[in-house]
C-alpha atoms as a printed R data frame, in Angstrom:
    type eleno elety resid chain resno       x       y       z
1   ATOM     1    CA   MET     A     1  26.547 -11.077  -0.073
2   ATOM     2    CA   GLY     A     2  24.427  -8.927   1.866
3   ATOM     3    CA   LEU     A     3  25.120 -10.412   5.513
4   ATOM     4    CA   PHE     A     4  26.021  -6.992   7.168
5   ATOM     5    CA   ASN     A     5  23.984  -4.785   4.984
6   ATOM     6    CA   LYS     A     6  20.269  -4.205   6.208
7   ATOM     7    CA   ALA     A     7  19.115  -2.436   3.311
8   ATOM     8    CA   LYS     A     8  20.320  -5.488   0.773
9   ATOM     9    CA   ARG     A     9  19.043  -8.439   3.266
10  ATOM    10    CA   ILE     A    10  15.499  -6.487   3.214
11  ATOM    11    CA   LYS     A    11  15.837  -5.567  -0.650
12  ATOM    12    CA   TYR     A    12  16.033  -9.196  -1.484
13  ATOM    13    CA   LEU     A    13  15.009 -10.997   1.357
14  ATOM    14    CA   GLY     A    14  11.660  -9.312   2.196
15  ATOM    15    CA   PHE     A    15  12.944  -8.206   5.929
16  ATOM    16    CA   ASN     A    16  16.162  -7.888   8.119
17  ATOM    17    CA   ASP     A    17  16.360 -11.797   8.930
18  ATOM    18    CA   VAL     A    18  19.556 -11.335  11.189
19  ATOM    19    CA   TRP     A    19  17.693 -12.422  14.442
20  ATOM    20    CA   PHE     A    20  16.222 -15.707  12.220
21  ATOM    21    CA   MET     A    21  19.186 -16.367  11.068
22  ATOM    22    CA   LEU     A    22  20.702 -16.754  14.470
23  ATOM    23    CA   VAL     A    23  18.019 -18.411  16.499
24  ATOM    24    CA   GLY     A    24  17.286 -20.720  13.272
25  ATOM    25    CA   ILE     A    25  21.074 -21.835  12.902
26  ATOM    26    CA   VAL     A    26  21.168 -22.750  16.807
27  ATOM    27    CA   LEU     A    27  17.721 -24.711  16.628
28  ATOM    28    CA   LEU     A    28  18.701 -26.534  13.625
29  ATOM    29    CA   SER     A    29  22.189 -27.462  15.737
30  ATOM    30    CA   PHE     A    30  20.529 -28.949  18.246
31  ATOM    31    CA   VAL     A    31  17.605 -30.838  15.441
32  ATOM    32    CA   ALA     A    32  20.652 -32.310  14.165
33  ATOM    33    CA   ASP     A    33  23.006 -33.162  16.827
34  ATOM    34    CA   PHE     A    34  19.605 -35.097  17.722
35  ATOM    35    CA   ILE     A    35  19.437 -36.622  14.722
36  ATOM    36    CA   ILE     A    36  22.994 -37.675  14.255
37  ATOM    37    CA   SER     A    37  23.921 -38.498  17.943
38  ATOM    38    CA   ARG     A    38  20.627 -39.008  19.447
39  ATOM    39    CA   GLY     A    39  20.943 -35.938  21.583
40  ATOM    40    CA   SER     A    40  24.695 -35.713  22.892
41  ATOM    41    CA   PHE     A    41  23.896 -33.166  26.025
42  ATOM    42    CA   SER     A    42  21.151 -36.406  27.295
43  ATOM    43    CA   ARG     A    43  23.856 -39.173  27.257
44  ATOM    44    CA   LEU     A    44  27.669 -37.716  27.124
45  ATOM    45    CA   PRO     A    45  29.572 -35.871  29.361
46  ATOM    46    CA   PHE     A    46  29.298 -31.798  28.625
47  ATOM    47    CA   VAL     A    47  32.300 -30.839  27.593
48  ATOM    48    CA   GLU     A    48  32.069 -34.198  24.679
49  ATOM    49    CA   ALA     A    49  28.207 -33.124  24.194
50  ATOM    50    CA   THR     A    50  29.922 -29.488  23.600
51  ATOM    51    CA   ILE     A    51  31.994 -30.733  20.715
52  ATOM    52    CA   ASN     A    52  29.602 -33.283  19.287
53  ATOM    53    CA   TRP     A    53  27.186 -30.082  19.665
54  ATOM    54    CA   SER     A    54  29.629 -27.753  17.869
55  ATOM    55    CA   VAL     A    55  30.396 -30.331  14.880
56  ATOM    56    CA   SER     A    56  26.593 -29.820  13.853
57  ATOM    57    CA   LEU     A    57  26.658 -26.024  14.864
58  ATOM    58    CA   LEU     A    58  29.428 -25.542  12.477
59  ATOM    59    CA   PHE     A    59  27.920 -28.115   9.710
60  ATOM    60    CA   SER     A    60  24.192 -26.136  10.540
61  ATOM    61    CA   THR     A    61  26.015 -22.563  10.065
62  ATOM    62    CA   VAL     A    62  27.618 -23.534   6.433
63  ATOM    63    CA   ASN     A    63  24.548 -24.808   5.571
64  ATOM    64    CA   TRP     A    64  22.755 -22.155   6.360
65  ATOM    65    CA   LEU     A    65  24.814 -19.370   4.971
66  ATOM    66    CA   VAL     A    66  25.533 -21.191   1.701
67  ATOM    67    CA   MET     A    67  21.634 -21.800   1.089
68  ATOM    68    CA   ARG     A    68  21.004 -18.437   1.966
69  ATOM    69    CA   THR     A    69  23.426 -17.281  -0.594
70  ATOM    70    CA   ILE     A    70  22.379 -19.146  -3.369
71  ATOM    71    CA   LEU     A    71  18.695 -17.902  -2.214
72  ATOM    72    CA   ILE     A    72  19.755 -14.122  -2.668
73  ATOM    73    CA   ALA     A    73  21.042 -15.372  -5.971
74  ATOM    74    CA   LEU     A    74  18.240 -16.845  -7.375
75  ATOM    75    CA   ARG     A    75  16.034 -13.720  -5.978
76  ATOM    76    CA   LYS     A    76  18.301 -11.579  -7.917
77  ATOM    77    CA   LYS     A    77  18.066 -13.650 -11.086
78  ATOM    78    CA   TYR     A    78  14.189 -14.360 -10.613
79  ATOM    79    CA   PRO     A    79  12.950 -11.544  -8.766
80  ATOM    80    CA   SER     A    80   9.309 -11.291  -9.505
81  ATOM    81    CA   LEU     A    81   6.415 -13.706  -8.260
82  ATOM    82    CA   ARG     A    82   5.767 -15.512 -11.413
83  ATOM    83    CA   SER     A    83   9.156 -16.763 -11.663
84  ATOM    84    CA   ASN     A    84   8.448 -18.811  -8.879
85  ATOM    85    CA   LYS     A    85   8.026 -21.963 -11.075
86  ATOM    86    CA   LYS     A    86  11.696 -21.267 -11.688
87  ATOM    87    CA   ARG     A    87  13.046 -20.096  -8.822
88  ATOM    88    CA   ILE     A    88  11.637 -22.640  -6.174
89  ATOM    89    CA   PRO     A    89  12.583 -25.978  -8.125
90  ATOM    90    CA   LEU     A    90  15.899 -24.640  -8.471
91  ATOM    91    CA   PHE     A    91  16.350 -23.612  -5.034
92  ATOM    92    CA   PHE     A    92  14.680 -27.089  -3.350
93  ATOM    93    CA   LEU     A    93  18.028 -28.897  -6.008
94  ATOM    94    CA   SER     A    94  20.298 -26.180  -4.600
95  ATOM    95    CA   ILE     A    95  19.375 -27.366  -0.694
96  ATOM    96    CA   VAL     A    96  19.833 -30.971  -1.708
97  ATOM    97    CA   ILE     A    97  23.175 -30.548  -3.550
98  ATOM    98    CA   THR     A    98  24.200 -28.131  -0.308
99  ATOM    99    CA   VAL     A    99  23.699 -30.696   2.122
100 ATOM   100    CA   LEU     A   100  25.747 -33.211   0.374
101 ATOM   101    CA   CYS     A   101  28.237 -31.628  -0.512
102 ATOM   102    CA   VAL     A   102  28.320 -29.625   3.206
103 ATOM   103    CA   ASP     A   103  28.364 -33.224   4.659
104 ATOM   104    CA   TYR     A   104  30.634 -34.764   2.089
105 ATOM   105    CA   ILE     A   105  33.222 -32.204   2.511
106 ATOM   106    CA   GLY     A   106  32.819 -31.593   6.398
107 ATOM   107    CA   ASN     A   107  33.279 -35.768   7.112
108 ATOM   108    CA   ILE     A   108  36.264 -35.303   5.270
109 ATOM   109    CA   LEU     A   109  37.764 -32.448   6.876
110 ATOM   110    CA   LEU     A   110  36.496 -34.194  10.527
111 ATOM   111    CA   GLY     A   111  38.337 -37.717   9.490
112 ATOM   112    CA   TYR     A   112  41.158 -35.726   8.720
113 ATOM   113    CA   ILE     A   113  41.438 -33.398  11.939
114 ATOM   114    CA   PHE     A   114  40.340 -36.249  14.218
115 ATOM   115    CA   ASP     A   115  42.099 -39.563  12.043
116 ATOM   116    CA   GLN     A   116  38.783 -41.458  11.751
117 ATOM   117    CA   SER     A   117  36.163 -42.377   9.510
118 ATOM   118    CA   TYR     A   118  32.779 -40.292   9.587
119 ATOM   119    CA   ASN     A   119  31.422 -41.724   6.547
120 ATOM   120    CA   HIS     A   120  29.540 -44.767   7.835
121 ATOM   121    CA   PRO     A   121  26.695 -47.021   5.731
122 ATOM   122    CA   LEU     A   122  23.906 -45.304   7.627
123 ATOM   123    CA   ARG     A   123  24.630 -41.445   6.828
124 ATOM   124    CA   SER     A   124  21.897 -41.170   4.233
125 ATOM   125    CA   LYS     A   125  19.510 -41.799   7.283
126 ATOM   126    CA   ILE     A   126  20.993 -39.043   9.090
127 ATOM   127    CA   VAL     A   127  21.018 -36.780   5.364
128 ATOM   128    CA   LEU     A   128  17.673 -36.768   4.369
129 ATOM   129    CA   PRO     A   129  16.231 -35.649   7.454
130 ATOM   130    CA   VAL     A   130  18.837 -32.818   7.589
131 ATOM   131    CA   ILE     A   131  17.427 -32.123   4.050
132 ATOM   132    CA   LEU     A   132  13.752 -32.453   4.678
133 ATOM   133    CA   ILE     A   133  14.725 -30.133   7.787
134 ATOM   134    CA   SER     A   134  16.390 -27.637   6.141
135 ATOM   135    CA   THR     A   135  13.819 -27.710   3.291
136 ATOM   136    CA   MET     A   136  11.272 -26.778   5.698
137 ATOM   137    CA   THR     A   137  13.510 -23.724   7.075
138 ATOM   138    CA   MET     A   138  13.883 -22.040   3.805
139 ATOM   139    CA   ALA     A   139  10.560 -22.455   3.286
140 ATOM   140    CA   ILE     A   140  10.055 -19.964   5.962
141 ATOM   141    CA   TYR     A   141  12.231 -17.536   4.061
142 ATOM   142    CA   GLU     A   142  10.025 -17.934   0.887
143 ATOM   143    CA   ALA     A   143   6.774 -17.888   3.107
144 ATOM   144    CA   LEU     A   144   7.482 -14.497   4.549
145 ATOM   145    CA   TYR     A   145   8.930 -13.006   0.897
146 ATOM   146    CA   TYR     A   146   5.829 -14.447  -0.834
147 ATOM   147    CA   TYR     A   147   3.836 -12.676   1.895
148 ATOM   148    CA   ILE     A   148   5.980  -9.218   1.850
149 ATOM   149    CA   ARG     A   149   5.896  -9.331  -2.349
150 ATOM   150    CA   LEU     A   150   2.083  -9.993  -2.184
151 ATOM   151    CA   LYS     A   151   1.229  -6.999  -0.057
152 ATOM   152    CA   GLU     A   152   3.454  -4.550  -1.907
153 ATOM   153    CA   SER     A   153   2.085  -6.016  -4.887
154 ATOM   154    CA   ILE     A   154  -1.199  -5.093  -3.579
155 ATOM   155    CA   ARG     A   155  -0.687  -1.846  -2.358
156 ATOM   156    CA   GLU     A   156   1.293  -1.177  -5.706
157 ATOM   157    CA   GLU     A   157  -1.682  -1.967  -7.390
158 ATOM   158    CA   GLU     A   158  -3.999  -0.015  -4.828
159 ATOM   159    CA   GLN     A   159  -1.839   3.279  -5.729
160 ATOM   160    CA   ALA     A   160  -1.994   2.825  -9.409
161 ATOM   161    CA   LYS     A   161  -6.098   2.537  -9.018
162 ATOM   162    CA   ARG     A   162  -5.957   5.824  -6.844
163 ATOM   163    CA   ALA     A   163  -3.892   7.556  -8.546
164 ATOM   164    CA   ILE     A   164  -5.890   6.686 -11.991
165 ATOM   165    CA   VAL     A   165  -9.132   7.651 -10.041
166 ATOM   166    CA   GLN     A   166  -7.417  10.879  -8.635
167 ATOM   167    CA   ALA     A   167  -6.463  11.642 -12.226
168 ATOM   168    CA   GLN     A   168  -9.852  10.845 -13.577
169 ATOM   169    CA   LEU     A   169 -11.498  13.566 -10.812
170 ATOM   170    CA   ASP     A   170  -8.989  16.213 -11.372
171 ATOM   171    CA   THR     A   171 -10.426  15.839 -15.112
172 ATOM   172    CA   LEU     A   172 -13.899  16.204 -14.431
173 ATOM   173    CA   ARG     A   173 -13.005  18.914 -11.646
174 ATOM   174    CA   ASN     A   174 -11.337  20.411 -14.363
175 ATOM   175    CA   GLN     A   175 -14.075  20.510 -16.700
176 ATOM   176    CA   ALA     A   176 -16.517  21.794 -14.039
177 ATOM   177    CA   GLN     A   177 -15.022  25.213 -13.859
178 ATOM   178    CA   PRO     A   178 -14.629  26.068 -17.380
179 ATOM   179    CA   HIS     A   179 -18.350  25.216 -17.834
180 ATOM   180    CA   PHE     A   180 -18.896  27.472 -15.017
181 ATOM   181    CA   PHE     A   181 -17.179  30.133 -16.084
182 ATOM   182    CA   PHE     A   182 -18.429  29.795 -19.850
183 ATOM   183    CA   ASN     A   183 -21.643  30.295 -18.983
184 ATOM   184    CA   THR     A   184 -21.408  33.451 -16.221
185 ATOM   185    CA   LEU     A   185 -19.669  35.275 -19.136
186 ATOM   186    CA   ASN     A   186 -22.861  34.638 -21.227
187 ATOM   187    CA   THR     A   187 -24.993  36.061 -17.980
188 ATOM   188    CA   LEU     A   188 -22.622  39.176 -17.772
189 ATOM   189    CA   ARG     A   189 -23.056  39.413 -21.545
190 ATOM   190    CA   ASP     A   190 -26.835  39.305 -21.165
191 ATOM   191    CA   ILE     A   191 -26.574  42.222 -18.245
192 ATOM   192    CA   ILE     A   192 -24.415  44.193 -20.083
193 ATOM   193    CA   ASP     A   193 -26.955  44.326 -22.903
194 ATOM   194    CA   GLN     A   194 -29.873  44.622 -20.904
195 ATOM   195    CA   ASN     A   195 -29.231  46.245 -17.863
196 ATOM   196    CA   THR     A   196 -27.284  49.440 -16.665
197 ATOM   197    CA   ARG     A   197 -23.648  49.834 -15.932
198 ATOM   198    CA   GLU     A   198 -23.782  49.461 -12.217
199 ATOM   199    CA   GLU     A   199 -25.695  46.516 -12.223
200 ATOM   200    CA   ALA     A   200 -23.127  45.147 -14.616
201 ATOM   201    CA   LYS     A   201 -20.529  46.208 -11.738
202 ATOM   202    CA   GLU     A   202 -22.137  44.631  -8.977
203 ATOM   203    CA   PHE     A   203 -22.636  41.584 -11.184
204 ATOM   204    CA   VAL     A   204 -18.977  41.401 -11.963
205 ATOM   205    CA   ASN     A   205 -18.280  41.660  -7.906
206 ATOM   206    CA   ARG     A   206 -20.657  39.076  -6.846
207 ATOM   207    CA   LEU     A   207 -18.916  37.178  -9.571
208 ATOM   208    CA   SER     A   208 -15.069  37.508  -7.904
209 ATOM   209    CA   GLU     A   209 -16.836  36.345  -4.683
210 ATOM   210    CA   VAL     A   210 -17.973  33.264  -6.383
211 ATOM   211    CA   TYR     A   211 -14.406  32.588  -8.037
212 ATOM   212    CA   ARG     A   212 -12.994  33.220  -4.786
213 ATOM   213    CA   PHE     A   213 -14.716  30.434  -3.602
214 ATOM   214    CA   ILE     A   214 -13.774  28.161  -6.077
215 ATOM   215    CA   LEU     A   215 -10.057  29.228  -5.190
216 ATOM   216    CA   GLU     A   216 -10.394  28.399  -2.192
217 ATOM   217    CA   SER     A   217 -11.667  25.279  -2.658
218 ATOM   218    CA   GLY     A   218  -8.607  24.202  -3.988
219 ATOM   219    CA   ASN     A   219  -8.340  20.303  -5.118
220 ATOM   220    CA   ALA     A   220 -11.105  19.070  -2.746
221 ATOM   221    CA   ASN     A   221 -13.005  16.391  -4.216
222 ATOM   222    CA   LEU     A   222 -15.682  16.459  -1.394
223 ATOM   223    CA   ILE     A   223 -16.462  19.648   0.553
224 ATOM   224    CA   ALA     A   224 -18.936  20.020   3.430
225 ATOM   225    CA   LEU     A   225 -22.511  20.695   2.330
226 ATOM   226    CA   ARG     A   226 -22.710  24.124   4.192
227 ATOM   227    CA   GLU     A   227 -19.805  25.424   1.515
228 ATOM   228    CA   GLU     A   228 -21.549  24.050  -1.400
229 ATOM   229    CA   LEU     A   229 -24.704  26.029  -0.348
230 ATOM   230    CA   LYS     A   230 -22.619  28.748   0.619
231 ATOM   231    CA   PHE     A   231 -21.486  29.170  -3.006
232 ATOM   232    CA   ALA     A   232 -24.768  27.785  -4.525
233 ATOM   233    CA   LYS     A   233 -26.512  30.746  -2.747
234 ATOM   234    CA   ALA     A   234 -23.681  33.289  -4.398
235 ATOM   235    CA   TYR     A   235 -24.237  31.642  -7.798
236 ATOM   236    CA   VAL     A   236 -28.198  32.338  -7.612
237 ATOM   237    CA   HIS     A   237 -27.414  35.732  -5.854
238 ATOM   238    CA   ILE     A   238 -25.917  36.545  -9.495
239 ATOM   239    CA   GLN     A   239 -28.505  35.260 -11.352
240 ATOM   240    CA   LYS     A   240 -30.998  37.117  -9.533
241 ATOM   241    CA   GLU     A   241 -29.441  40.010 -10.985
242 ATOM   242    CA   ARG     A   242 -30.506  39.226 -14.126
243 ATOM   243    CA   PHE     A   243 -34.107  37.775 -13.696
244 ATOM   244    CA   GLY     A   244 -35.100  39.256 -10.330
245 ATOM   245    CA   ASP     A   245 -37.973  37.873  -8.681
246 ATOM   246    CA   ASN     A   246 -38.702  35.654 -11.875
247 ATOM   247    CA   LEU     A   247 -36.117  33.473 -10.644
248 ATOM   248    CA   THR     A   248 -36.570  32.033  -6.932
249 ATOM   249    CA   VAL     A   249 -34.890  29.312  -5.145
250 ATOM   250    CA   ASP     A   250 -36.564  28.023  -1.514
251 ATOM   251    CA   TRP     A   251 -33.682  26.118   0.568
252 ATOM   252    CA   LYS     A   252 -35.009  23.449   2.593
253 ATOM   253    CA   VAL     A   253 -31.898  22.324   4.549
254 ATOM   254    CA   SER     A   254 -31.204  22.356   8.235
255 ATOM   255    CA   LYS     A   255 -28.184  23.377  10.353
256 ATOM   256    CA   ASN     A   256 -27.907  19.590  11.144
257 ATOM   257    CA   ASP     A   257 -27.491  18.918   7.753
258 ATOM   258    CA   ASN     A   258 -24.278  20.933   7.171
259 ATOM   259    CA   ASP     A   259 -21.913  18.472   8.252
260 ATOM   260    CA   TRP     A   260 -22.716  16.236   4.983
261 ATOM   261    CA   LEU     A   261 -19.879  15.918   2.239
262 ATOM   262    CA   ILE     A   262 -20.872  16.521  -1.652
263 ATOM   263    CA   ILE     A   263 -19.282  16.943  -4.590
264 ATOM   264    CA   PRO     A   264 -17.796  20.623  -5.307
265 ATOM   265    CA   MET     A   265 -19.793  22.278  -7.743
266 ATOM   266    CA   SER     A   266 -22.668  19.613  -8.334
267 ATOM   267    CA   LEU     A   267 -25.473  21.545  -6.578
268 ATOM   268    CA   GLN     A   268 -24.425  24.733  -8.336
269 ATOM   269    CA   LEU     A   269 -24.084  22.559 -11.742
270 ATOM   270    CA   LEU     A   270 -27.874  21.775 -11.242
271 ATOM   271    CA   LEU     A   271 -28.923  25.508 -10.871
272 ATOM   272    CA   GLU     A   272 -26.965  26.236 -13.688
273 ATOM   273    CA   ASN     A   273 -29.090  23.238 -15.889
274 ATOM   274    CA   ALA     A   274 -32.226  24.806 -14.326
275 ATOM   275    CA   VAL     A   275 -31.478  28.814 -15.658
276 ATOM   276    CA   LYS     A   276 -29.585  27.519 -18.871
277 ATOM   277    CA   HIS     A   277 -32.929  25.399 -20.254
278 ATOM   278    CA   ASN     A   278 -36.078  26.810 -18.620
279 ATOM   279    CA   VAL     A   279 -37.869  29.693 -19.975
280 ATOM   280    CA   ILE     A   280 -37.757  32.227 -16.553
281 ATOM   281    CA   SER     A   281 -40.219  35.309 -17.067
282 ATOM   282    CA   LYS     A   282 -42.919  37.127 -15.531
283 ATOM   283    CA   ALA     A   283 -45.397  35.246 -16.791
284 ATOM   284    CA   LYS     A   284 -43.394  31.853 -16.046
285 ATOM   285    CA   PRO     A   285 -41.168  32.279 -13.163
286 ATOM   286    CA   LEU     A   286 -39.091  29.467 -12.451
287 ATOM   287    CA   HIS     A   287 -39.103  28.020  -8.738
288 ATOM   288    CA   VAL     A   288 -36.357  25.415  -7.763
289 ATOM   289    CA   ASP     A   289 -36.453  23.829  -4.675
290 ATOM   290    CA   VAL     A   290 -33.412  22.596  -2.622
291 ATOM   291    CA   ALA     A   291 -34.371  20.085  -0.256
292 ATOM   292    CA   VAL     A   292 -32.580  17.508   2.149
293 ATOM   293    CA   GLU     A   293 -34.445  13.911   1.815
294 ATOM   294    CA   ASN     A   294 -33.168  10.623   3.206
295 ATOM   295    CA   GLY     A   295 -29.732  11.265   2.796
296 ATOM   296    CA   GLN     A   296 -30.244  13.133  -0.416
297 ATOM   297    CA   LEU     A   297 -30.054  16.261  -1.395
298 ATOM   298    CA   VAL     A   298 -33.030  16.765  -3.862
299 ATOM   299    CA   VAL     A   299 -32.913  19.353  -6.399
300 ATOM   300    CA   ARG     A   300 -36.525  20.030  -8.337
301 ATOM   301    CA   ASN     A   301 -37.966  22.459 -10.240
302 ATOM   302    CA   ARG     A   302 -40.837  22.669 -12.971
303 ATOM   303    CA   LEU     A   303 -40.210  21.581 -16.589
304 ATOM   304    CA   GLN     A   304 -40.198  25.140 -18.699
305 ATOM   305    CA   PRO     A   305 -38.634  24.212 -21.780
306 ATOM   306    CA   LYS     A   306 -37.556  27.183 -23.867
307 ATOM   307    CA   THR     A   307 -39.277  27.563 -27.582
308 ATOM   308    CA   THR     A   308 -35.227  27.764 -28.984
309 ATOM   309    CA   GLN     A   309 -33.462  25.284 -26.786
310 ATOM   310    CA   LEU     A   310 -29.621  25.432 -26.817
311 ATOM   311    CA   PRO     A   311 -27.708  23.359 -27.613
312 ATOM   312    CA   THR     A   312 -26.540  20.983 -25.240
313 ATOM   313    CA   THR     A   313 -23.908  18.307 -24.112
314 ATOM   314    CA   LYS     A   314 -25.650  17.439 -20.922
315 ATOM   315    CA   LEU     A   315 -21.586  17.927 -19.655
316 ATOM   316    CA   GLY     A   316 -23.068  19.255 -16.233
317 ATOM   317    CA   LEU     A   317 -24.907  16.143 -15.179
318 ATOM   318    CA   LYS     A   318 -22.542  13.794 -16.828
319 ATOM   319    CA   ASN     A   319 -19.755  14.960 -14.581
320 ATOM   320    CA   ILE     A   320 -21.725  14.707 -11.976
321 ATOM   321    CA   GLU     A   321 -22.705  11.148 -12.183
322 ATOM   322    CA   ARG     A   322 -18.968  10.220 -12.891
323 ATOM   323    CA   ARG     A   323 -17.836  11.704 -10.185
324 ATOM   324    CA   TYR     A   324 -19.764  10.165  -7.825
325 ATOM   325    CA   ALA     A   325 -19.298   6.823  -9.427
326 ATOM   326    CA   LEU     A   326 -15.656   7.313  -8.792
327 ATOM   327    CA   ILE     A   327 -15.871   8.112  -5.307
328 ATOM   328    CA   SER     A   328 -18.829   6.051  -4.004
329 ATOM   329    CA   ASP     A   329 -21.144   3.354  -4.910
330 ATOM   330    CA   LYS     A   330 -24.680   5.276  -4.205
331 ATOM   331    CA   GLN     A   331 -25.666   6.758  -7.352
332 ATOM   332    CA   VAL     A   332 -27.296   9.937  -8.686
333 ATOM   333    CA   VAL     A   333 -30.993   9.695  -9.604
334 ATOM   334    CA   ILE     A   334 -32.513  11.455 -11.919
335 ATOM   335    CA   THR     A   335 -36.171  11.569 -12.917
336 ATOM   336    CA   THR     A   336 -38.502  13.754 -14.911
337 ATOM   337    CA   ASP     A   337 -42.088  13.177 -14.165
338 ATOM   338    CA   ASN     A   338 -45.561  15.069 -13.544
339 ATOM   339    CA   GLY     A   339 -44.060  18.297 -15.709
340 ATOM   340    CA   HIS     A   340 -40.819  18.215 -13.140
341 ATOM   341    CA   PHE     A   341 -37.475  17.542 -13.367
342 ATOM   342    CA   ARG     A   342 -35.759  15.829 -10.294
343 ATOM   343    CA   VAL     A   343 -32.217  15.170  -9.393
344 ATOM   344    CA   LYS     A   344 -31.229  13.584  -6.241
345 ATOM   345    CA   LEU     A   345 -27.665  13.863  -4.730
346 ATOM   346    CA   PRO     A   346 -26.010  11.392  -2.203
347 ATOM   347    CA   LEU     A   347 -24.988  12.878   0.642
348 ATOM   348    CA   LEU     A   348 -22.065  11.258   1.786
349 ATOM   349    CA   THR     A   349 -19.767  10.589   4.724
350 ATOM   350    CA   ILE     A   350 -16.063   9.665   5.200
351 ATOM   351    CA   ALA     A   351 -17.237   5.804   5.219
352 ATOM   352    CA   ASP     A   352 -19.036   6.228   1.819
353 ATOM   353    CA   GLN     A   353 -16.209   6.324   0.296
354 ATOM   354    CA   LYS     A   354 -14.524   3.655  -1.959
355 ATOM   355    CA   HIS     A   355 -11.740   2.107  -0.789
356 ATOM   356    CA   SER     A   356  -9.674   3.050  -3.958
357 ATOM   357    CA   TYR     A   357 -10.290   6.643  -3.263
358 ATOM   358    CA   ALA     A   358  -9.958   6.894   0.508
359 ATOM   359    CA   ASP     A   359  -6.415   7.833   0.454
360 ATOM   360    CA   THR     A   360  -6.999  10.736  -2.282
361 ATOM   361    CA   HIS     A   361  -9.613  12.715  -0.091
362 ATOM   362    CA   HIS     A   362  -8.233  16.158   0.726
């Protein structure tokens, strides 16, 4: 089965064994000839040696093809690596039976053709080495099959892990966008209540630019810092429509830092949290520092908690932490000290990505 079908050979053997089989049969025939005839070509005339070797070649071919057929049948019945404990002993037993049967039947046929007996008393000393060599040869099939299946198993496991990671990232990213949308709608409502119609229109125009960025960023799980800064600055511009000079952001990021990678919307979410949870007024203006320090994007603001705190699920911070944890071993650092709230976002490179995530990066 599968002798002339490449797809089936690869399916049940793990590789295309044509050349391995041809070379193996020839080598096995010479070894068998050496064991049986002590090397026909070294002590007999060429024609007689060729006839003796041809007999060994015939035996080797039949042995190989029968054992190969049994091997494929056993792999059909016991395809998984977990079935090795059943399949391998059965295969070894089949090798012993095959060699004994081929030797016995072959010698009967040779005796009938050449009219002489080939079953001499020392036959067992010849058959045992043939069984050993055949087992070693078939073991190569098993070793290659095990190696290939192991690689496939590892690859499938990695693909499953990547699929899980990507699903988690998609879920978290999809959480972040409605979160932003909800908060900007609240801001728009406040502007409509407190400002002129023209200012509300301007806010909507700015908001459309922000959402254009969200759409253009697509399904990216990491983006260049320059792109996140552009998005965050557009968001700050929108908020300044509402708060004016009472909200200021000091950007301490050089052009040399623009090529770092960062989680999309992470900086914007931190700025959004600062606006949401702190008093912003003429008496208490809110100042936010955004700086790159030691391979981290540091966002810092003074704590000016509102008298009436809005209910919070801390979705933004949890979202950022979980997305970083899925992608990299570098952690988000959140601290509160001396009346300041500080978040440090790791700035990443391609090399910082986890192996299970690398192929999911867009």
